[in-house]
Phi, psi and omega in degrees: 000154179270131180291144178312325179300338181268359183253014178299157176291150180311315183293327183286325176298318181294317182298318179293322180294312179300319179297321178296320178294318179297319180296322181292315180296321183295321179293323181295322188256014184303326181295318187267329188228110184239032181281353181296332189078015180276000000 
């Protein structure tokens, strides 16, 4: 069976992907930029 996470709408998949990229970049720039409140 296909897991529900794989049945997301295309836009939600893209949003999740972009969020993952932003999180990765945020971790990378965490030393210089901590405005995330993370």
